[in-house]
TORPA-4810 file (N, C-alpha, C, O; in nm, 3 decimals):
<nodes>
NODE_1_0.594_-4.031_-1.649_0.478_-3.972_-1.713_0.441_-4.054_-1.836_0.528_-4.092_-1.914_M
NODE_2_0.313_-4.082_-1.853_0.267_-4.162_-1.965_0.271_-4.081_-2.093_0.253_-3.959_-2.094_K
NODE_3_0.294_-4.153_-2.203_0.293_-4.085_-2.332_0.149_-4.058_-2.373_0.056_-4.120_-2.323_S
NODE_4_0.133_-3.965_-2.465_0.000_-3.930_-2.515_-0.066_-4.051_-2.579_-0.186_-4.072_-2.561_T
NODE_5_0.011_-4.131_-2.653_-0.044_-4.250_-2.718_-0.094_-4.348_-2.614_-0.203_-4.404_-2.629_I
NODE_6_-0.017_-4.367_-2.509_-0.058_-4.457_-2.401_-0.185_-4.407_-2.333_-0.274_-4.486_-2.302_S
NODE_7_-0.194_-4.276_-2.311_-0.314_-4.220_-2.249_-0.435_-4.237_-2.339_-0.545_-4.267_-2.291_Q
NODE_8_-0.416_-4.219_-2.470_-0.528_-4.235_-2.563_-0.574_-4.380_-2.567_-0.694_-4.407_-2.572_K
NODE_9_-0.478_-4.473_-2.564_-0.516_-4.615_-2.561_-0.594_-4.647_-2.434_-0.695_-4.717_-2.438_R
NODE_10_-0.546_-4.595_-2.321_-0.613_-4.619_-2.194_-0.755_-4.563_-2.197_-0.849_-4.629_-2.153_E
NODE_11_-0.770_-4.441_-2.249_-0.902_-4.381_-2.259_-0.990_-4.463_-2.352_-1.108_-4.486_-2.322_L
NODE_12_-0.936_-4.508_-2.464_-1.011_-4.589_-2.559_-1.058_-4.719_-2.493_-1.172_-4.761_-2.513_N
NODE_13_-0.971_-4.783_-2.413_-1.008_-4.905_-2.343_-1.119_-4.878_-2.241_-1.211_-4.958_-2.228_D
NODE_14_-1.109_-4.767_-2.171_-1.210_-4.732_-2.071_-1.344_-4.706_-2.139_-1.449_-4.752_-2.092_I
NODE_15_-1.341_-4.633_-2.249_-1.465_-4.604_-2.323_-1.527_-4.733_-2.372_-1.648_-4.753_-2.359_V
NODE_16_-1.445_-4.822_-2.429_-1.495_-4.950_-2.477_-1.558_-5.032_-2.366_-1.665_-5.090_-2.383_G
NODE_17_-1.492_-5.035_-2.251_-1.546_-5.109_-2.136_-1.677_-5.046_-2.088_-1.771_-5.117_-2.053_A
NODE_18_-1.682_-4.914_-2.087_-1.804_-4.843_-2.046_-1.920_-4.877_-2.139_-2.032_-4.904_-2.094_H
NODE_19_-1.893_-4.875_-2.269_-1.999_-4.905_-2.366_-2.045_-5.049_-2.354_-2.164_-5.077_-2.364_L
NODE_20_-1.950_-5.143_-2.333_-1.989_-5.283_-2.317_-2.070_-5.303_-2.190_-2.170_-5.375_-2.190_L
NODE_21_-2.027_-5.239_-2.082_-2.097_-5.252_-1.953_-2.241_-5.205_-1.964_-2.330_-5.264_-1.904_K
NODE_22_-2.262_-5.100_-2.039_-2.396_-5.043_-2.052_-2.469_-5.093_-2.176_-2.570_-5.037_-2.218_H
NODE_23_-2.415_-5.201_-2.235_-2.478_-5.267_-2.349_-2.510_-5.172_-2.463_-2.618_-5.177_-2.522_H
NODE_24_-2.415_-5.086_-2.495_-2.432_-4.994_-2.606_-2.368_-5.059_-2.728_-2.246_-5.071_-2.735_V
NODE_25_-2.449_-5.100_-2.825_-2.391_-5.166_-2.942_-2.314_-5.066_-3.027_-2.353_-4.950_-3.038_P
NODE_26_-2.205_-5.112_-3.089_-2.133_-5.022_-3.179_-2.223_-4.988_-3.297_-2.297_-5.073_-3.346_P
NODE_27_-2.216_-4.864_-3.341_-2.303_-4.825_-3.452_-2.232_-4.724_-3.540_-2.137_-4.657_-3.498_R
NODE_28_-2.280_-4.716_-3.660_-2.228_-4.616_-3.752_-2.284_-4.480_-3.709_-2.402_-4.470_-3.674_E
NODE_29_-2.203_-4.377_-3.711_-2.258_-4.245_-3.676_-2.364_-4.204_-3.777_-2.343_-4.212_-3.898_P
NODE_30_-2.476_-4.160_-3.726_-2.584_-4.119_-3.816_-2.556_-3.977_-3.865_-2.500_-3.894_-3.794_S
NODE_31_-2.595_-3.953_-3.985_-2.574_-3.820_-4.044_-2.690_-3.732_-4.001_-2.805_-3.756_-4.039_K
NODE_32_-2.660_-3.631_-3.923_-2.762_-3.537_-3.881_-2.771_-3.426_-3.984_-2.672_-3.360_-4.016_Q
NODE_33_-2.890_-3.408_-4.036_-2.909_-3.302_-4.135_-2.967_-3.179_-4.069_-3.052_-3.188_-3.981_L
NODE_34_-2.919_-3.064_-4.113_-2.971_-2.936_-4.066_-3.113_-2.919_-4.119_-3.138_-2.938_-4.238_C
NODE_35_-3.204_-2.883_-4.031_-3.343_-2.867_-4.073_-3.362_-2.744_-4.163_-3.458_-2.738_-4.240_S
NODE_36_-3.272_-2.648_-4.155_-3.284_-2.528_-4.237_-3.221_-2.544_-4.376_-3.276_-2.497_-4.476_L
NODE_37_-3.104_-2.611_-4.381_-3.029_-2.615_-4.505_-3.016_-2.754_-4.566_-2.962_-2.769_-4.676_H
NODE_38_-3.064_-2.855_-4.497_-3.054_-2.995_-4.541_-2.910_-3.036_-4.570_-2.884_-3.118_-4.658_Q
NODE_39_-2.817_-2.979_-4.495_-2.675_-3.013_-4.503_-2.638_-3.093_-4.378_-2.702_-3.080_-4.273_E
NODE_40_-2.535_-3.176_-4.391_-2.490_-3.252_-4.276_-2.432_-3.158_-4.170_-2.355_-3.067_-4.201_E
NODE_41_-2.469_-3.182_-4.045_-2.416_-3.103_-3.933_-2.279_-3.158_-3.897_-2.267_-3.263_-3.835_R
NODE_42_-2.176_-3.086_-3.936_-2.039_-3.131_-3.914_-1.967_-3.050_-3.807_-1.857_-3.085_-3.766_K
NODE_43_-2.029_-2.941_-3.763_-1.965_-2.852_-3.667_-2.050_-2.838_-3.541_-2.170_-2.866_-3.541_L
NODE_44_-1.983_-2.795_-3.435_-2.052_-2.769_-3.309_-2.025_-2.625_-3.270_-1.910_-2.586_-3.256_Y
NODE_45_-2.132_-2.546_-3.253_-2.119_-2.407_-3.213_-2.100_-2.404_-3.061_-2.190_-2.439_-2.985_C
NODE_46_-1.981_-2.364_-3.019_-1.950_-2.362_-2.876_-2.029_-2.256_-2.801_-2.060_-2.273_-2.683_L
NODE_47_-2.061_-2.147_-2.868_-2.136_-2.039_-2.803_-2.281_-2.078_-2.779_-2.335_-2.056_-2.670_Q
NODE_48_-2.345_-2.138_-2.882_-2.487_-2.174_-2.870_-2.509_-2.318_-2.826_-2.622_-2.361_-2.804_D
NODE_49_-2.399_-2.393_-2.813_-2.405_-2.531_-2.767_-2.498_-2.617_-2.854_-2.588_-2.684_-2.802_Q
NODE_50_-2.477_-2.613_-2.986_-2.558_-2.694_-3.076_-2.481_-2.732_-3.201_-2.387_-2.663_-3.242_E
NODE_51_-2.522_-2.844_-3.261_-2.461_-2.890_-3.386_-2.513_-2.803_-3.500_-2.632_-2.771_-3.506_A
NODE_52_-2.423_-2.767_-3.591_-2.462_-2.681_-3.704_-2.396_-2.732_-3.832_-2.300_-2.809_-3.828_I
NODE_53_-2.451_-2.689_-3.945_-2.391_-2.723_-4.074_-2.297_-2.610_-4.116_-2.289_-2.506_-4.050_C
NODE_54_-2.227_-2.632_-4.227_-2.133_-2.530_-4.276_-2.204_-2.401_-4.316_-2.149_-2.292_-4.299_L
NODE_55_-2.326_-2.414_-4.369_-2.401_-2.294_-4.410_-2.441_-2.214_-4.286_-2.431_-2.091_-4.285_V
NODE_56_-2.486_-2.284_-4.182_-2.524_-2.216_-4.057_-2.408_-2.133_-4.002_-2.429_-2.024_-3.948_C
NODE_57_-2.287_-2.185_-4.016_-2.170_-2.116_-3.962_-2.150_-1.980_-4.030_-2.097_-1.887_-3.970_M
NODE_58_-2.192_-1.971_-4.154_-2.168_-1.848_-4.230_-2.284_-1.748_-4.224_-2.269_-1.633_-4.265_K
NODE_59_-2.399_-1.791_-4.173_-2.513_-1.699_-4.167_-2.512_-1.620_-4.037_-2.433_-1.648_-3.946_V
NODE_60_-2.598_-1.523_-4.029_-2.601_-1.426_-3.920_-2.608_-1.491_-3.781_-2.540_-1.447_-3.689_K
NODE_61_-2.689_-1.594_-3.766_-2.712_-1.652_-3.634_-2.585_-1.708_-3.568_-2.569_-1.697_-3.446_E
NODE_62_-2.495_-1.767_-3.647_-2.373_-1.828_-3.591_-2.244_-1.765_-3.642_-2.135_-1.813_-3.612_H
NODE_63_-2.256_-1.658_-3.719_-2.139_-1.595_-3.776_-2.046_-1.545_-3.666_-2.090_-1.482_-3.569_Q
NODE_64_-1.919_-1.573_-3.679_-1.814_-1.533_-3.584_-1.823_-1.604_-3.449_-1.756_-1.564_-3.354_N
NODE_65_-1.905_-1.709_-3.438_-1.908_-1.788_-3.315_-1.794_-1.889_-3.319_-1.756_-1.935_-3.427_H
NODE_66_-1.738_-1.923_-3.205_-1.636_-2.029_-3.205_-1.701_-2.164_-3.233_-1.804_-2.197_-3.175_P
NODE_67_-1.640_-2.242_-3.322_-1.692_-2.374_-3.357_-1.578_-2.476_-3.354_-1.460_-2.439_-3.359_V
NODE_68_-1.615_-2.603_-3.346_-1.518_-2.712_-3.357_-1.586_-2.826_-3.431_-1.709_-2.831_-3.439_C
NODE_69_-1.507_-2.919_-3.486_-1.568_-3.034_-3.552_-1.654_-3.111_-3.452_-1.618_-3.124_-3.336_P
NODE_70_-1.768_-3.160_-3.498_-1.863_-3.226_-3.407_-1.803_-3.350_-3.343_-1.835_-3.382_-3.228_I
NODE_71_-1.714_-3.422_-3.415_-1.650_-3.540_-3.357_-1.561_-3.500_-3.240_-1.555_-3.570_-3.138_Q
NODE_72_-1.492_-3.388_-3.254_-1.405_-3.338_-3.146_-1.489_-3.307_-3.023_-1.448_-3.338_-2.911_E
NODE_73_-1.603_-3.246_-3.043_-1.691_-3.212_-2.930_-1.742_-3.338_-2.862_-1.751_-3.344_-2.739_R
NODE_74_-1.776_-3.439_-2.942_-1.824_-3.565_-2.885_-1.716_-3.630_-2.799_-1.744_-3.681_-2.691_A
NODE_75_-1.593_-3.627_-2.847_-1.482_-3.684_-2.772_-1.461_-3.607_-2.643_-1.442_-3.667_-2.537_V
NODE_76_-1.464_-3.475_-2.650_-1.446_-3.393_-2.530_-1.555_-3.419_-2.427_-1.528_-3.425_-2.307_L
NODE_77_-1.678_-3.433_-2.475_-1.790_-3.461_-2.384_-1.772_-3.596_-2.316_-1.791_-3.608_-2.195_T
NODE_78_-1.735_-3.697_-2.394_-1.716_-3.829_-2.338_-1.598_-3.830_-2.240_-1.605_-3.895_-2.135_L
NODE_79_-1.491_-3.760_-2.274_-1.378_-3.752_-2.182_-1.420_-3.689_-2.050_-1.380_-3.734_-1.943_Q
NODE_80_-1.500_-3.585_-2.058_-1.547_-3.518_-1.937_-1.633_-3.613_-1.853_-1.621_-3.616_-1.730_E
NODE_81_-1.720_-3.689_-1.919_-1.807_-3.783_-1.848_-1.726_-3.894_-1.782_-1.768_-3.948_-1.679_E
NODE_82_-1.612_-3.930_-1.838_-1.533_-4.041_-1.787_-1.427_-3.999_-1.685_-1.362_-4.086_-1.626_L
NODE_83_-1.408_-3.870_-1.664_-1.305_-3.824_-1.570_-1.326_-3.881_-1.430_-1.233_-3.934_-1.370_K
NODE_84_-1.446_-3.870_-1.378_-1.474_-3.916_-1.241_-1.462_-4.068_-1.229_-1.397_-4.116_-1.136_E
NODE_85_-1.524_-4.147_-1.321_-1.504_-4.292_-1.311_-1.358_-4.333_-1.321_-1.315_-4.425_-1.252_P
NODE_86_-1.280_-4.265_-1.404_-1.138_-4.295_-1.417_-1.065_-4.262_-1.287_-0.979_-4.338_-1.243_L
NODE_87_-1.099_-4.149_-1.227_-1.036_-4.111_-1.100_-1.066_-4.216_-0.992_-0.978_-4.253_-0.915_R
NODE_88_-1.190_-4.262_-0.987_-1.229_-4.362_-0.888_-1.156_-4.494_-0.912_-1.112_-4.560_-0.817_L
NODE_89_-1.142_-4.533_-1.038_-1.070_-4.657_-1.069_-0.924_-4.646_-1.029_-0.866_-4.741_-0.976_M
NODE_90_-0.864_-4.531_-1.053_-0.723_-4.511_-1.015_-0.707_-4.520_-0.863_-0.610_-4.577_-0.814_K
NODE_91_-0.803_-4.462_-0.790_-0.797_-4.471_-0.643_-0.808_-4.615_-0.598_-0.735_-4.658_-0.508_E
NODE_92_-0.899_-4.691_-0.659_-0.916_-4.832_-0.622_-0.790_-4.912_-0.655_-0.748_-4.997_-0.576_K
NODE_93_-0.730_-4.885_-0.770_-0.608_-4.956_-0.807_-0.496_-4.926_-0.707_-0.419_-5.014_-0.671_M
NODE_94_-0.488_-4.801_-0.664_-0.387_-4.763_-0.565_-0.412_-4.836_-0.433_-0.318_-4.886_-0.370_K
NODE_95_-0.539_-4.841_-0.391_-0.574_-4.910_-0.267_-0.543_-5.059_-0.277_-0.489_-5.118_-0.184_A
NODE_96_-0.577_-5.121_-0.390_-0.549_-5.263_-0.409_-0.399_-5.288_-0.410_-0.352_-5.390_-0.359_F
NODE_97_-0.323_-5.197_-0.468_-0.178_-5.210_-0.469_-0.123_-5.207_-0.327_-0.031_-5.282_-0.294_G
NODE_98_-0.178_-5.120_-0.245_-0.136_-5.111_-0.105_-0.169_-5.240_-0.031_-0.087_-5.292_0.046_H
NODE_99_-0.289_-5.292_-0.054_-0.331_-5.418_0.010_-0.238_-5.532_-0.033_-0.199_-5.614_0.050_I
NODE_100_-0.204_-5.536_-0.160_-0.114_-5.640_-0.210_0.021_-5.631_-0.141_0.077_-5.732_-0.101_K
NODE_101_0.074_-5.509_-0.128_0.203_-5.490_-0.061_0.198_-5.541_0.083_0.292_-5.607_0.128_D
NODE_102_0.091_-5.512_0.153_0.075_-5.557_0.292_0.070_-5.710_0.297_0.132_-5.771_0.383_V
NODE_103_-0.004_-5.772_0.204_-0.015_-5.918_0.201_0.119_-5.983_0.171_0.152_-6.087_0.229_E
NODE_104_0.197_-5.924_0.082_0.329_-5.979_0.050_0.419_-5.971_0.173_0.491_-6.066_0.203_V
NODE_105_0.414_-5.860_0.243_0.496_-5.845_0.364_0.452_-5.946_0.471_0.536_-6.005_0.539_K
NODE_106_0.321_-5.964_0.485_0.271_-6.060_0.585_0.313_-6.202_0.549_0.352_-6.279_0.636_M
NODE_107_0.306_-6.237_0.420_0.345_-6.370_0.377_0.493_-6.392_0.406_0.532_-6.500_0.451_A
NODE_108_0.575_-6.293_0.382_0.718_-6.302_0.413_0.742_-6.318_0.562_0.826_-6.398_0.604_G
NODE_109_0.667_-6.243_0.640_0.681_-6.253_0.787_0.640_-6.390_0.835_0.706_-6.446_0.923_H
NODE_110_0.534_-6.447_0.780_0.488_-6.580_0.819_0.593_-6.685_0.783_0.621_-6.775_0.863_I
NODE_111_0.653_-6.673_0.664_0.755_-6.769_0.623_0.875_-6.765_0.718_0.928_-6.870_0.755_K
NODE_112_0.917_-6.647_0.757_1.033_-6.632_0.844_1.003_-6.686_0.983_1.090_-6.747_1.046_V
NODE_113_0.883_-6.666_1.031_0.848_-6.703_1.167_0.779_-6.839_1.176_0.729_-6.876_1.282_N
NODE_114_0.776_-6.913_1.065_0.709_-7.044_1.065_0.783_-7.141_1.157_0.906_-7.147_1.157_R
NODE_115_0.707_-7.213_1.234_0.765_-7.313_1.325_0.761_-7.447_1.252_0.657_-7.490_1.204_V
NODE_116_0.879_-7.512_1.245_0.888_-7.641_1.174_0.853_-7.751_1.267_0.854_-7.867_1.228_H
</nodes>
């Protein structure tokens, strides 16, 4: 079983490759300001599925709603988007491994049965 650190590195590599493939330049995260309170939106309201500021969390509209840090939500979303491509890559790697094993066996068989 892979360690959590190894899994995070693998996910980070996959994300980096995905961004490079789709020509997404690295950028500084932009500060989203709440239109009501002019505060930075640092939280994500899981119930209403929207980014909110700290003041929004305490007012009636979002009070007692489950929230998480917006960076955490972004990571979870990206992980979800990458699950299927990762699964497909793992299947391809397994298939290529099988093909390699067959080729190694064939090469060994050819060497043994070679006529001098």
